[in-house]
N, C-alpha and C positions, 0 to 999 in steps of 0.2 A: 257190255260183255258178260258173257253168262259165267257166274261164279263157278259153275261145275267143270268148267273147262279151263280155269286159271290155274296156272302152275308158278309158284313160288319159289324165288332162290334166295339163299340166305347168303351171308358174307364168304362164307367158305366156297359157295358155289360160284361166286364172281371170281373168285382168287382162281379156281380152275378153269374158267372162261377167260383168263389172261387179265383180267380187271383188278389190278395188283394195286389199288389205292389206298390209303389209310381210311378210315372212318371219317375222319376229321376233314380229308380233302373230298371224300363222296358228299359229305354234308354240304360243304361249300360248293360244290359243283351243282349240286340238286337247287340249292338256293339262288344259283345264278342262272336256273334253268337250262344248265348244260348237259345234265344227267337225269335219268327218270326217276320220280319221286319215290321214296319208299313206302310201304304200307306198315302201318302200325298194327301188330298182331295182338299184343298183350300189353295191359296197363305197366308192366314191369320194363318196358322198353325193347322188346324182342319184336325184330323188324324183318320185311322180307321184300323182294323186289319182282314185279313181275316179269316172267320171263320172255315173253313176246316182246316187251318194252327193252329189255335188256339187249335183245336179239338185234331189234331195229337199231338201236344206239350202236352196237358193234359194227353192224351193216353200214351205217352211215360213216362210221370212222374209215372202215375199210375203202368206202367209194371215195372219200377224201383224199386217201393216201393215193389212190389211184390217179385221181384226176389230177393232184399237183395244183400249186398256186397258180399255175398260168392258164389252166384252163376253168378257173373258178371253182366253186364248191358247191354241193347240193344243197338245196334247203332242207332244215331239219325240224324237228319237233322240238329238239334239245338244243338250240341256239345255232347250230348249223358252224360251230367253232371247232377247230383241231384243239383237241386237249392232249397237252404232253404229260408223260409220267415224269414222276418226280425221281 
Protein backbone atom coordinates (compact mmCIF):
# COMPACT_ATOMS: atom_id res chain seq x y z
CA UNK A 1 0.00 0.00 0.00
CA UNK A 2 1.44 3.34 -1.06
CA UNK A 3 1.28 5.79 1.87
CA UNK A 4 0.75 8.73 -0.48
CA UNK A 5 -2.60 7.29 -1.61
CA UNK A 6 -3.94 6.29 1.82
CA UNK A 7 -6.85 8.21 3.29
CA UNK A 8 -7.51 7.86 7.02
CA UNK A 9 -10.87 8.27 8.70
CA UNK A 10 -11.43 9.47 12.24
CA UNK A 11 -14.24 8.36 14.56
CA UNK A 12 -16.48 11.23 13.39
CA UNK A 13 -16.00 10.07 9.78
CA UNK A 14 -17.08 6.54 10.74
CA UNK A 15 -20.21 8.01 12.30
CA UNK A 16 -21.00 9.92 9.09
CA UNK A 17 -20.67 6.65 7.15
CA UNK A 18 -23.26 5.02 9.42
CA UNK A 19 -20.83 3.11 11.67
CA UNK A 20 -22.32 4.30 14.94
CA UNK A 21 -20.60 2.03 17.43
CA UNK A 22 -18.97 3.21 20.64
CA UNK A 23 -15.19 3.23 20.76
CA UNK A 24 -15.33 0.33 23.21
CA UNK A 25 -17.49 -1.73 20.86
CA UNK A 26 -15.19 -0.96 17.92
CA UNK A 27 -12.27 -2.13 20.04
CA UNK A 28 -14.06 -5.43 20.80
CA UNK A 29 -14.88 -5.96 17.12
CA UNK A 30 -11.28 -5.22 16.12
CA UNK A 31 -9.89 -7.66 18.67
CA UNK A 32 -12.32 -10.33 17.40
CA UNK A 33 -11.21 -9.71 13.80
CA UNK A 34 -14.65 -8.43 12.81
CA UNK A 35 -13.69 -4.83 12.03
CA UNK A 36 -10.62 -3.25 10.41
CA UNK A 37 -7.80 -2.46 12.84
CA UNK A 38 -7.21 1.17 13.71
CA UNK A 39 -3.91 2.90 12.95
CA UNK A 40 -2.19 4.60 15.87
CA UNK A 41 -1.24 8.09 14.71
CA UNK A 42 0.26 9.68 17.82
CA UNK A 43 1.63 8.50 21.16
CA UNK A 44 -1.29 10.36 22.82
CA UNK A 45 -3.85 7.93 21.44
CA UNK A 46 -5.04 9.64 18.25
CA UNK A 47 -6.16 6.94 15.83
CA UNK A 48 -7.60 6.57 12.37
CA UNK A 49 -8.92 3.83 10.10
CA UNK A 50 -7.87 3.18 6.50
CA UNK A 51 -10.75 4.37 4.33
CA UNK A 52 -10.54 1.54 1.79
CA UNK A 53 -10.68 -1.06 4.59
CA UNK A 54 -13.77 0.59 6.10
CA UNK A 55 -15.46 0.75 2.69
CA UNK A 56 -14.69 -2.96 2.11
CA UNK A 57 -16.12 -3.80 5.54
CA UNK A 58 -19.29 -1.81 4.78
CA UNK A 59 -19.63 -3.51 1.40
CA UNK A 60 -19.37 -6.91 3.14
CA UNK A 61 -22.17 -5.89 5.53
CA UNK A 62 -24.34 -4.77 2.59
CA UNK A 63 -23.63 -7.98 0.66
CA UNK A 64 -24.52 -10.09 3.69
CA UNK A 65 -27.79 -8.26 4.22
CA UNK A 66 -28.71 -8.77 0.56
CA UNK A 67 -27.89 -12.49 0.56
CA UNK A 68 -29.67 -13.35 3.79
CA UNK A 69 -28.98 -16.39 5.95
CA UNK A 70 -30.58 -18.90 3.52
CA UNK A 71 -28.07 -18.13 0.76
CA UNK A 72 -24.93 -18.30 2.89
CA UNK A 73 -22.60 -15.43 3.53
CA UNK A 74 -19.60 -14.12 1.61
CA UNK A 75 -16.15 -14.73 2.97
CA UNK A 76 -14.72 -11.69 4.66
CA UNK A 77 -11.35 -10.49 5.80
CA UNK A 78 -13.13 -9.36 8.97
CA UNK A 79 -14.69 -12.59 10.16
CA UNK A 80 -17.59 -12.87 7.73
CA UNK A 81 -20.05 -12.43 10.56
CA UNK A 82 -22.97 -10.08 10.59
CA UNK A 83 -22.50 -7.44 13.27
CA UNK A 84 -25.58 -5.86 14.82
CA UNK A 85 -25.69 -2.30 16.11
CA UNK A 86 -26.51 -1.93 19.77
